[in-house]
TORMARKE-832319 format. One record per residue (C-alpha): residue in three letters; residue number from 0; x, y, z. Coordinates in Angstrom, 2 decimals, always signed. Each point is the difference from the previous one (the first is absolute). Last residue first. Example, Ala and Ser with C-alpha at 12.3 -4.5 7.8 and 13.67 -1.06 7.14 Angstrom:
ATOM   res     n        c1        c2        c3
ATOM   SER     1    +13.67     -1.06     +7.14
ATOM   ALA     0     -1.37     -3.44     +0.66
END
This chain:
ATOM   res     n        c1        c2        c3
ATOM   ALA   360   +264.27   +163.53    -69.53
ATOM   ALA   359     +2.62     +1.35     -2.15
ATOM   ARG   358     -0.46     +3.55     -0.92
ATOM   LEU   357     -1.30     +0.20     -3.60
ATOM   SER   356     +2.44     +2.54     -2.02
ATOM   VAL   355     +0.30     +3.54     -0.98
ATOM   LYS   354     +2.20     +2.03     -2.15
ATOM   ASN   353     -0.17     +3.69     -0.46
ATOM   GLY   352     +3.94     +0.30     -0.53
ATOM   ALA   351     +0.89     -0.76     +3.54
ATOM   HIS   350     -2.31     -2.57     +1.80
ATOM   ARG   349     -3.45     -0.52     +1.63
ATOM   ASP   348     -1.15     -2.87     +1.73
ATOM   LEU   347     -3.73     -0.95     +0.06
ATOM   ARG   346     -2.00     -2.32     +2.32
ATOM   GLY   345     -0.20     +2.17     +3.27
ATOM   GLY   344     -3.81     +0.74     -0.81
ATOM   LEU   343     +1.08     +3.73     -0.65
ATOM   ASP   342     +2.26     -1.14     -2.66
ATOM   LEU   341     -2.53     -2.18     -1.55
ATOM   GLU   340     -2.45     +2.55     +0.17
ATOM   LEU   339     +2.22     +2.65     -1.76
ATOM   LEU   338     +1.05     -2.56     -2.64
ATOM   ALA   337     -3.54     -0.17     -0.87
ATOM   MET   336     -0.61     +3.78     +0.13
ATOM   GLN   335     +3.00     +0.33     -2.23
ATOM   VAL   334     -1.24     -2.60     -2.76
ATOM   ALA   333     -3.54     +1.53     +0.07
ATOM   GLY   332     +1.38     +3.51     -0.52
ATOM   SER   331     +2.13     -1.29     -2.85
ATOM   PRO   330     -2.97     -1.53     -1.82
ATOM   ALA   329     +0.17     -3.79     -0.13
ATOM   GLY   328     +1.55     -1.74     -3.33
ATOM   SER   327     +1.72     -2.09     +2.84
ATOM   LEU   326     +3.18     -0.69     -2.13
ATOM   ARG   325     +0.45     +3.87     -0.60
ATOM   ILE   324     -0.78     +1.12     +3.54
ATOM   ILE   323     +2.13     -2.76     +1.58
ATOM   GLU   322     +3.16     +0.91     -2.53
ATOM   ASP   321     -0.67     +3.76     +1.23
ATOM   VAL   320     +0.26     -0.91     +3.58
ATOM   PRO   319     +3.42     -1.60     -0.71
ATOM   VAL   318     +0.41     -3.68     +1.26
ATOM   PRO   317     +1.83     -1.07     +3.35
ATOM   SER   316     +0.09     -3.89     +0.03
ATOM   PRO   315     -1.99     -1.71     +3.09
ATOM   GLY   314     -3.16     -0.01     -2.39
ATOM   LEU   313     -2.41     +2.43     -1.45
ATOM   LEU   312     -2.45     -0.61     -3.00
ATOM   GLU   311     -2.11     -2.01     +2.05
ATOM   GLU   310     -0.44     +2.84     +2.60
ATOM   ILE   309     -0.64     +2.51     -2.82
ATOM   MET   308     -2.99     -2.12     -1.29
ATOM   SER   307     -1.55     -0.64     +3.46
ATOM   LEU   306     +0.06     +3.69     +0.55
ATOM   ALA   305     -1.37     +1.11     -3.34
ATOM   ASP   304     -2.83     -2.35     +0.22
ATOM   ASP   303     -1.78     +2.09     +2.72
ATOM   GLY   302     -1.01     +2.58     -2.70
ATOM   ASN   301     +2.29     +1.09     -2.71
ATOM   LEU   300     +0.40     +3.59     +1.87
ATOM   PRO   299     -0.65     +3.13     -1.89
ATOM   GLU   298     +2.99     +2.46     -0.27
ATOM   PRO   297     +0.31     +2.15     +3.27
ATOM   GLU   296     -0.10     +3.67     -0.83
ATOM   ALA   295     +3.47     +1.00     +1.34
ATOM   PRO   294     +1.06     +1.34     +3.28
ATOM   GLU   293     +2.35     +2.88     -0.40
ATOM   TYR   292     +3.62     -1.08     +0.68
ATOM   THR   291     +2.09     +3.03     +0.21
ATOM   SER   290     +3.51     +0.96     -0.94
ATOM   PRO   289     +1.41     +3.50     +0.77
ATOM   ALA   288     +0.12     +2.28     -2.81
ATOM   SER   287     +3.11     -0.05     -2.15
ATOM   ARG   286     +3.15     +1.30     +1.33
ATOM   PHE   285     +1.45     -3.46     +0.38
ATOM   SER   284     -0.99     -0.94     -3.62
ATOM   PRO   283     +2.08     +3.15     -1.16
ATOM   GLU   282     +3.06     -1.10     +2.27
ATOM   ILE   281     +0.59     -3.39     -1.52
ATOM   PRO   280     +2.29     +1.45     -2.83
ATOM   ARG   279     +2.16     +1.33     +3.21
ATOM   ILE   278     +0.92     -3.53     +1.19
ATOM   THR   277     +3.21     -0.85     -1.87
ATOM   GLU   276     +1.33     +3.75     -0.37
ATOM   ALA   275     -0.30     +0.44     +3.57
ATOM   VAL   274     +1.81     -3.41     +0.88
ATOM   GLU   273     +2.45     +1.13     -2.27
ATOM   ARG   272     +0.54     +3.09     +1.59
ATOM   ALA   271     +0.10     -1.46     +3.47
ATOM   ASN   270     +3.05     -1.85     -0.62
ATOM   GLN   269     +1.43     -3.66     -1.17
ATOM   ILE   268     -3.02     -1.70     -1.38
ATOM   LEU   267     -0.39     -3.26     -2.10
ATOM   THR   266     -3.44     -0.35     -1.08
ATOM   ALA   265     -1.54     -3.34     +0.61
ATOM   GLY   264     -0.04     -2.30     -3.16
ATOM   ASP   263     +0.74     -3.64     +1.60
ATOM   ARG   262     +3.55     +0.52     +0.02
ATOM   ILE   261     -0.58     +3.10     +1.93
ATOM   LEU   260     -1.91     -1.75     +2.60
ATOM   GLN   259     +2.57     -2.77     +0.29
ATOM   ASN   258     +2.57     +2.55     +0.76
ATOM   CYS   257     -2.15     +1.64     +2.48
ATOM   GLY   256     -0.70     -3.51     +1.67
ATOM   GLN   255     +3.50     -1.13     +0.10
ATOM   ALA   254     +1.31     +3.00     +1.79
ATOM   ARG   253     -0.43     -1.18     +3.39
ATOM   PRO   252     +1.91     -3.04     -0.95
ATOM   ASP   251     +3.16     +2.16     -0.43
ATOM   LEU   250     +2.50     -1.48     -2.55
ATOM   PRO   249     -2.11     +1.07     -3.05
ATOM   SER   248     +0.77     +3.60     +1.24
ATOM   GLY   247     -3.05     +2.36     -0.25
ATOM   PRO   246     -2.46     +1.25     -2.48
ATOM   VAL   245     -2.68     +2.68     +1.42
ATOM   ALA   244     -3.33     -0.96     -1.31
ATOM   MET   243     -3.09     +1.52     -1.56
ATOM   VAL   242     -3.65     -1.15     -0.55
ATOM   GLU   241     -2.40     +2.41     -1.66
ATOM   ARG   240     -3.49     -0.66     +0.78
ATOM   GLY   239     -2.64     -2.12     -1.92
ATOM   ALA   238     -1.68     -1.24     +3.18
ATOM   GLU   237     +1.41     -3.56     -0.77
ATOM   ALA   236     +3.65     +1.74     -0.26
ATOM   ALA   235     -0.77     +1.63     +3.19
ATOM   LEU   234     -1.02     -3.43     +1.81
ATOM   ARG   233     +3.23     -1.44     -1.32
ATOM   ALA   232     +2.19     +2.65     +1.25
ATOM   THR   231     -1.72     -0.14     +3.45
ATOM   ILE   230     +0.20     -3.86     +0.04
ATOM   LEU   229     +3.81     +0.61     -0.80
ATOM   SER   228     +0.34     +2.28     +2.98
ATOM   GLY   227     -1.42     -3.02     +2.32
ATOM   SER   226     +3.11     -2.14     -1.19
ATOM   ARG   225     -0.22     -2.96     -2.17
ATOM   PRO   224     +3.38     +0.77     -1.25
ATOM   ALA   223     +2.20     +2.27     +2.27
ATOM   ALA   222     -0.62     +3.87     -0.61
ATOM   GLU   221     +1.90     +3.31     -0.01
ATOM   VAL   220     -1.33     +3.34     -1.57
ATOM   VAL   219     -3.50     -1.11     -1.29
ATOM   ILE   218     -1.77     +2.94     -1.58
ATOM   THR   217     -3.75     +0.07     -0.38
ATOM   GLY   216     -1.60     +2.26     -2.35
ATOM   SER   215     -3.14     +2.33     -0.24
ATOM   SER   214     -0.60     -0.83     +3.47
ATOM   MET   213     -3.37     -0.61     +1.82
ATOM   GLY   212     -0.29     -3.79     -1.29
ATOM   ALA   211     +3.66     -0.92     +0.84
ATOM   ILE   210     -0.40     +1.21     +3.82
ATOM   ILE   209     -3.31     -1.28     +0.24
ATOM   ARG   208     +0.73     -3.33     -1.37
ATOM   ASN   207     +2.82     -0.34     +2.14
ATOM   ARG   206     -2.26     +0.69     +3.25
ATOM   TYR   205     -2.13     -3.04     -1.25
ATOM   PRO   204     +3.05     -2.13     -0.33
ATOM   PHE   203     +0.92     +1.26     +3.35
ATOM   HIS   202     -3.20     -1.10     +1.91
ATOM   ARG   201     +0.33     -3.74     -0.63
ATOM   ALA   200     +3.57     -0.12     +2.27
ATOM   ARG   199     -1.85     +1.59     +3.08
ATOM   PRO   198     -0.38     +3.72     +0.85
ATOM   GLU   197     -1.24     +0.59     +3.80
ATOM   THR   196     -3.43     +1.84     -0.61
ATOM   GLY   195     -0.49     +2.78     +2.88
ATOM   PRO   194     -1.74     +2.33     -2.71
ATOM   PRO   193     -1.99     -2.14     -2.84
ATOM   MET   192     +2.07     -1.09     -2.90
ATOM   GLU   191     +0.43     +2.11     -3.38
ATOM   ALA   190     +2.61     +2.24     +1.24
ATOM   ILE   189     +1.71     +3.22     -1.36
ATOM   VAL   188     +2.21     +2.50     +1.57
ATOM   LEU   187     +1.06     +3.34     -1.01
ATOM   GLY   186     +2.75     +2.20     +0.00
ATOM   ARG   185     +1.05     +3.10     +2.35
ATOM   GLU   184     -1.89     -0.92     +3.44
ATOM   TYR   183     -1.36     -3.28     -0.54
ATOM   LEU   182     +3.28     -0.90     -2.01
ATOM   ALA   181     +2.23     +1.08     +2.92
ATOM   LYS   180     -2.21     -2.44     +2.32
ATOM   GLN   179     +0.91     -2.55     -2.55
ATOM   ARG   178     +3.77     +0.43     +0.29
ATOM   GLN   177     -0.34     +0.45     +3.79
ATOM   GLU   176     -1.39     -3.65     +0.16
ATOM   ASN   175     +2.06     -1.40     -2.38
ATOM   GLU   174     +1.97     -2.21     +2.66
ATOM   PRO   173     -3.44     -1.87     +0.69
ATOM   PRO   172     +0.14     -1.53     -3.72
ATOM   TYR   171     -2.68     +0.64     -0.13
ATOM   PHE   170     -1.97     +2.62     +1.99
ATOM   ASN   169     -3.66     -0.34     +0.16
ATOM   ASP   168     -2.38     +3.03     +0.30
ATOM   ILE   167     -1.21     -0.16     -3.37
ATOM   GLY   166     -0.60     -3.74     +0.10
ATOM   GLY   165     +2.37     -2.60     -1.55
ATOM   ALA   164     +1.54     -0.30     -3.26
ATOM   ILE   163     +1.37     +3.57     -0.68
ATOM   VAL   162     +0.05     +2.45     -3.11
ATOM   GLY   161     +2.46     +2.85     +0.74
ATOM   ILE   160     -0.48     +3.17     -1.84
ATOM   THR   159     +2.97     +2.55     -0.91
ATOM   GLY   158     +0.18     +3.61     -0.87
ATOM   THR   157     +2.52     +2.38     -0.39
ATOM   GLU   156     +1.77     +0.16     +3.26
ATOM   LEU   155     -0.81     -3.73     +1.16
ATOM   ALA   154     +1.64     -0.97     -3.63
ATOM   GLY   153     +3.16     -1.60     +0.94
ATOM   ASP   152     -0.99     -1.23     +3.42
ATOM   HIS   151     -2.90     -1.83     -1.61
ATOM   ALA   150     +1.93     -1.29     -2.47
ATOM   ALA   149     +2.73     -1.27     +2.53
ATOM   SER   148     -2.89     -1.40     +2.09
ATOM   ASP   147     -1.21     -2.08     -2.92
ATOM   ILE   146     +3.58     -1.40     -1.12
ATOM   GLY   145     +1.11     -1.43     +3.19
ATOM   ARG   144     -2.97     -0.67     +2.51
ATOM   ALA   143     -3.79     +0.25     -0.70
ATOM   LEU   142     -1.87     +3.56     -0.44
ATOM   GLY   141     -1.66     -1.44     -3.01
ATOM   SER   140     +0.80     +2.54     -2.94
ATOM   VAL   139     -1.22     +2.72     -1.92
ATOM   VAL   138     +2.24     +2.96     -1.21
ATOM   VAL   137     -2.05     +3.10     -1.11
ATOM   LEU   136     +1.27     +1.65     -3.22
ATOM   ASP   135     +0.80     +3.63     -0.24
ATOM   GLN   134     +3.40     -0.68     -1.98
ATOM   GLN   133     +1.87     +1.35     +3.09
ATOM   GLY   132     -1.99     -2.75     +2.04
ATOM   LEU   131     +1.51     -2.53     -2.63
ATOM   ASP   130     +3.44     +1.33     +0.88
ATOM   HIS   129     -0.54     -0.95     +3.88
ATOM   ALA   128     -1.51     -3.30     -0.74
ATOM   LEU   127     +2.95     -0.80     -2.25
ATOM   GLY   126     +2.45     +1.16     +2.70
ATOM   ARG   125     -1.49     -2.11     +2.69
ATOM   ALA   124     -0.35     -2.87     -2.31
ATOM   PHE   123     +3.79     +0.26     -0.98
ATOM   ARG   122     +0.81     +0.09     +3.79
ATOM   CYS   121     -1.98     -3.02     +0.93
ATOM   ALA   120     +1.61     -2.01     -3.30
ATOM   ALA   119     +3.54     +1.25     +1.43
ATOM   ALA   118     -0.88     -1.42     +3.35
ATOM   SER   117     -1.02     -3.14     -1.26
ATOM   ALA   116     -3.96     -1.11     +0.46
ATOM   ASN   115     -1.17     -2.20     +2.77
ATOM   ARG   114     -3.65     +1.26     -0.66
ATOM   ALA   113     +0.74     -0.47     -3.75
ATOM   GLY   112     -1.94     +2.35     -2.45
ATOM   VAL   111     -2.77     +2.28     -1.03
ATOM   ILE   110     -0.30     +3.56     -1.20
ATOM   ALA   109     -3.29     +1.17     -1.34
ATOM   VAL   108     -0.87     +2.80     -2.03
ATOM   ALA   107     -2.68     +2.83     +0.51
ATOM   GLN   106     -1.62     +2.70     -1.86
ATOM   ARG   105     -1.55     +2.83     +2.06
ATOM   ASP   104     -3.42     +0.30     +1.16
ATOM   LEU   103     +0.49     -2.87     +2.70
ATOM   LEU   102     +2.63     +2.35     +1.76
ATOM   ASN   101     -2.47     +2.59     +0.92
ATOM   LEU   100     -1.42     -2.75     +2.53
ATOM   ASN    99     +2.83     +0.86     +2.30
ATOM   GLY    98     -0.33     -2.27     +3.01
ATOM   LYS    97     -2.16     -2.91     +1.09
ATOM   VAL    96     -1.84     -2.41     -2.14
ATOM   ILE    95     -2.70     -2.82     +0.19
ATOM   LEU    94     -0.77     -1.57     -3.44
ATOM   LEU    93     -3.40     -0.98     -1.10
ATOM   PRO    92     -1.06     -2.31     -3.27
ATOM   PRO    91     +3.33     -1.33     -0.13
ATOM   ALA    90     +0.76     -0.35     -3.69
ATOM   ASP    89     -0.49     -3.47     -1.21
ATOM   GLU    88     -0.81     +0.86     -3.77
ATOM   LEU    87     +2.75     +2.58     +0.09
ATOM   GLU    86     -0.94     +3.44     -1.57
ATOM   ALA    85     -0.65     +1.75     +3.47
ATOM   LEU    84     +3.82     -0.58     +0.56
ATOM   LEU    83     +0.74     +2.46     -2.75
ATOM   ARG    82     -2.28     +2.82     +1.61
ATOM   PRO    81     +0.93     -0.51     +3.80
ATOM   TYR    80     -3.03     +0.72     +1.83
ATOM   LEU    79     -0.09     +3.76     +0.37
ATOM   GLY    78     -3.85     +0.61     -0.67
ATOM   GLN    77     -2.04     -3.13     -0.68
ATOM   GLY    76     +0.32     -2.85     -2.15
ATOM   LEU    75     +1.21     -2.53     +2.62
ATOM   VAL    74     -0.58     +1.73     +3.62
ATOM   LEU    73     +2.75     +1.78     +1.90
ATOM   TYR    72     -0.25     -0.43     +3.68
ATOM   LYS    71     +1.51     +2.35     +2.46
ATOM   ALA    70     +2.87     +0.20     +2.62
ATOM   GLY    69     +0.28     +2.00     +3.43
ATOM   LEU    68     +0.36     -3.20     +1.93
ATOM   LYS    67     -3.28     +1.04     +1.88
ATOM   GLU    66     -1.69     -0.04     -3.33
ATOM   VAL    65     +1.22     -3.46     -1.04
ATOM   ARG    64     -1.30     -1.40     +3.46
ATOM   ALA    63     -3.18     +1.81     -0.69
ATOM   ILE    62     -0.68     -1.68     -3.23
ATOM   GLU    61     +1.17     -3.32     +1.17
ATOM   ARG    60     -2.49     +0.03     +3.09
ATOM   GLU    59     -2.63     +1.10     -2.57
ATOM   ALA    58     +0.55     -3.10     -2.12
ATOM   ASN    57     +0.03     -2.42     +2.94
ATOM   GLU    56     -3.28     +1.39     +1.16
ATOM   ARG    55     -1.57     -0.10     -3.33
ATOM   SER    54     +0.89     -3.86     -0.02
ATOM   CYS    53     +2.21     -1.41     -2.87
ATOM   LEU    52     -2.30     -2.54     -1.90
ATOM   ALA    51     +0.51     -3.87     +1.05
ATOM   PRO    50     +0.59     -1.72     -3.48
ATOM   ALA    49     -3.39     -1.72     -1.07
ATOM   LYS    48     +0.71     -3.56     -0.28
ATOM   GLY    47     +0.46     -1.47     -3.51
ATOM   GLY    46     -1.88     -1.21     -2.92
ATOM   GLY    45     +0.40     +3.15     -2.33
ATOM   ARG    44     -3.52     +0.52     +0.45
ATOM   ARG    43     +0.29     +0.07     +3.79
ATOM   ALA    42     +2.97     +2.70     -0.27
ATOM   LEU    41     -1.92     +2.20     -2.34
ATOM   ALA    40     -2.92     -0.16     +2.34
ATOM   PRO    39     +2.40     +1.05     +3.16
ATOM   VAL    38     +1.72     +2.65     -2.00
ATOM   ALA    37     -2.82     +1.99     -1.52
ATOM   ALA    36     -0.80     +2.37     +3.19
ATOM   LEU    35     +3.68     +0.79     -0.04
ATOM   ALA    34     +0.03     +0.74     -3.56
ATOM   ALA    33     -3.03     +2.47     +0.34
ATOM   ALA    32     +1.75     +1.81     +2.95
ATOM   PRO    31     +3.33     +0.26     -2.18
ATOM   SER    30     -1.91     +1.57     -2.80
ATOM   GLY    29     -0.97     -0.59     -3.84
ATOM   PHE    28     -0.83     -3.82     +0.39
ATOM   ARG    27     +2.36     -1.32     -2.77
ATOM   ALA    26     +2.80     +2.60     +0.23
ATOM   VAL    25     -0.12     -0.11     +3.67
ATOM   LEU    24     +0.58     -4.11     -0.11
ATOM   GLN    23     +2.24     +0.16     -2.67
ATOM   ARG    22     +2.53     +2.38     +1.61
ATOM   TYR    21     -0.36     -2.10     +3.24
ATOM   THR    20     +0.61     -3.22     -1.69
ATOM   VAL    19     +3.27     +1.40     -1.58
ATOM   PRO    18     +1.03     +1.64     +3.09
ATOM   GLY    17     -0.29     -3.47     +2.07
ATOM   ILE    16     -3.46     -0.76     +2.03
ATOM   GLY    15     +0.77     -3.46     +1.81
ATOM   PRO    14     -0.04     +1.32     +3.21
ATOM   THR    13     -1.81     +3.49     +0.54
ATOM   ARG    12     +2.19     +2.56     +0.59
ATOM   VAL    11     -0.39     +1.83     -3.46
ATOM   LEU    10     -3.72     -0.21     +0.22
ATOM   ARG     9     -0.49     +1.20     +3.37
ATOM   LEU     8     +2.50     +2.90     -0.96
ATOM   ARG     7     -2.00     +1.00     -3.09
ATOM   ASP     6     -3.33     +0.14     +2.23
ATOM   ILE     5     +1.67     +2.18     +2.59
ATOM   LEU     4     +1.34     +2.10     -2.65
ATOM   GLU     3     -3.43     +0.49     -1.42
ATOM   GLU     2     -1.51     +0.83     +3.37
ATOM   ASN     1     +2.79     +2.85     +0.85
ATOM   MET     0     -0.39     +0.19     +3.89
END
């Protein structure tokens, strides 16, 4: 088996090591194997118990299962890993994919919306997805009921990608089993979770960041306030991508989210041509070389004082890491190492916008 893939998977599947921590560990120590070896000592320095590392046996078992399912891994910064997604600070270190990998070479746009969508909205989403395919755009969605399903159906002939919250072999909702199997054959399915994972509520925001992150823009067709679709739109905006919305009747609660997005600055769109005009300027960066994260030369550490100094500056309220670096006066490398130690020790919480806080005892 591929030794580096085994090491990467062991690191990814170790409890307490999220995408940001993974990326920093590999950058700091130069390889997944070296990062694995360093984790216990770092956790002890951070004042916590070392996490139970994922065993080699479990990693080998998962790799064998992925191969048996006819799927494969994509590694952050390598090969066909989605280029725009790789730009996210919390990009998944590994993706499991099944289907037509050539779709990852084309520019993508996301279509999301209500699960209990109106018949008119589903018809519009299906037609819009079809027309976007005629513009050589791949349609990305979440294989959920309603708008997602309509979008996949409309773009099945021209190219569509389904991002799911569970394992690559899990069908959710159950009635979408045949639709997901069709994507295995004629589209592409992407999962971050291991095979066999049943989707839980906490998995869907992770799924949504992949949908938003790999797309040049996100279109919301129908969405109630505080819906998952609006989370995807927010994540797209935070990633610097275009947010587009289809207006709806003020009398329909399912249109309130879209109308609010437009009021807050999202681009109002009515057809595929307007979508293409909105996202085409992003294409040059999409076509650039894949993102990589070569290990940087570590800055000199500021001795053992760095950890206690950083700890004193942290509290229960999230603070930008840049502010910690400025206030401490320590080199960036020393601050990042101290945060890494606290994180692995189970004493740090990471938040959106590169903010951190000290976890309550």
